[in-house]
Structure formats: C-alpha cells, structure tokens
C-alpha positions in Angstrom: 0.0 0.0 0.0 1.4 3.4 -0.9 2.5 5.7 1.9 0.0 8.4 1.1 -2.9 5.8 1.1 -1.8 4.5 4.5 -1.7 8.1 5.9 -5.2 8.7 4.5 -6.6 5.5 6.0 -5.1 6.2 9.4 -6.4 9.8 9.3 -9.9 8.7 8.3 -9.9 6.1 11.1 -8.7 8.5 13.7 -11.2 11.2 12.7 -14.1 8.7 12.4 -13.4 7.5 15.9 -12.9 11.0 17.3 -16.0 12.4 15.7 -18.1 9.4 16.8 -16.8 9.8 20.3 -17.4 13.5 20.2 -20.9 13.1 18.8 -21.7 10.7 21.5 -20.2 12.9 24.1 -22.0 16.0 22.9 -25.3 14.2 22.8 -24.7 13.8 26.5 -22.9 16.0 29.0 -19.5 16.3 27.2 -16.5 17.6 29.1 -17.3 18.3 32.7 -15.3 19.0 35.9 -15.4 15.7 37.8 -16.3 17.5 41.0 -19.7 18.4 39.5 -21.0 14.9 40.0 -20.8 15.1 43.8 -22.1 18.6 43.7 -25.1 17.6 41.6 -25.8 14.7 43.9 -25.8 16.9 47.0 -27.5 20.0 45.5 -30.3 18.1 43.7 -30.6 15.2 46.1 -29.9 12.7 43.4 -28.4 9.2 43.7 -26.0 7.7 41.2 -28.8 6.7 38.8 -30.3 10.2 38.9 -26.9 11.8 38.1 -26.4 9.3 35.4 -29.7 10.2 33.8 -29.0 13.9 34.1 -25.6 13.7 32.5 -26.4 11.1 29.8 -30.1 11.8 29.0 -30.8 15.4 29.9 -27.5 17.2 28.9 -25.7 18.0 25.7 -27.8 19.1 22.8 -30.9 18.0 24.5 -30.1 20.2 27.6 -29.2 23.2 25.4 -32.2 22.8 23.0 -34.8 21.6 25.4 -36.3 19.6 22.5 -34.3 16.5 21.6 -30.9 14.9 21.2 -31.9 13.9 17.7 -30.2 16.2 15.2 -33.1 15.8 12.8 -35.5 17.3 15.3 -33.1 20.2 16.0 -32.7 20.9 12.3 -36.5 20.8 11.8 -36.9 23.4 14.6 -33.8 25.6 14.1 -35.7 28.4 12.3 -38.3 28.8 14.9 -36.5 27.8 18.1 -33.4 29.8 19.2 -32.3 27.0 21.6 -32.4 24.4 18.8 -30.3 26.7 16.6 -27.9 27.4 19.5 -27.4 23.6 20.1 -26.6 23.1 16.5 -24.2 26.1 16.4 -22.4 24.8 19.6 -22.1 21.3 18.2 -20.6 22.6 14.9 -18.2 24.8 16.8 -17.0 22.0 19.0 -16.6 19.6 16.1 -14.5 22.2 14.2 -12.3 22.7 17.2 -11.8 18.9 17.6 -11.1 18.3 14.0 -8.8 21.3 13.8 -6.7 20.0 16.7 -6.5 16.5 15.2 -5.6 18.0 11.8 -2.8 20.1 13.4 -1.5 17.0 15.2 -1.5 14.9 12.1 -0.2 17.5 9.7 -3.5 17.9 7.8 -6.3 15.7 6.7 -7.5 14.4 3.4 -11.1 13.7 4.3 -13.6 14.0 7.1 -16.2 11.3 7.4 -19.3 11.7 9.5 -20.9 8.5 10.8 -24.1 7.4 12.6 -27.0 9.8 12.7 -25.1 13.0 11.8 -23.5 11.1 8.8 -26.7 9.7 7.6 -29.4 12.2 8.4 -28.3 15.7 9.0 -27.0 17.5 5.9 -27.4 21.0 7.5 -25.3 20.0 10.5 -22.6 18.5 8.3 -22.5 21.6 6.2 -22.2 23.8 9.3 -19.0 21.9 10.3 -17.3 22.1 6.9 
C-alpha cells in the first residue's frame, strides 16, 4: 500500500473514531469537571442513577435545545426555536475545534467522514461543520 494511502486511511480512522466519540459525548454531557458529580448529587438530592440520567439523557444538545438529542429534530426546529439553533451552532463549533486539533497534530487531513445519525441524516449539521 502506498505511503499516502496509509496516511489517508489512518487519518480517516482517527477522525471517524474521534467524531463518533465526540458526537456521542456532545449528545450527553460532554466535558465536565469531575467535582460536578458530587455537587449535583448533593445539591439536587440525586443518587447515582439520577446523576447518570442527568448527564447522559438530559444534557448536551438536549439540555441546550430543550427539544431533543436527535439532530433531525433540531434541524427541523432551528428556524423557529433559538435554543435548537444554539445547540446546532455549539455542536458545529466543538466539532470544528476537535477536527482542527487532530488536523494540526497529524499535519493535515485528506477527508472528514461523519458516521451514525449525523453522517446519515443531517445535511445541515454536516455543512455547518465544513
């Protein structure tokens, strides 16, 4: 296999994994200070299951939009709902930041591949990132 093709494949794999991880993370709480878990438990009177639900079901784009964590729903409502538009804008910003850091570390990229729901269903979101 030619050297350039190996570089391309490794970049695609790294970015596919990174974007998949990021998409999953942003659909939930994303980056947080670890101390927040204990604070939420104490402040809100939640047990471990309650904190888990808050961070993994009620945060990320759902928490920002107040509508859904499904990007199709956010795109459908972005013209009439400022919070849905904000969630999409924040997602695009964070993906650009992540891809930019990987591109800098790898000396450039040849392709960016979106997977899962964003790759299959959300043309507007993909365009906002590119």
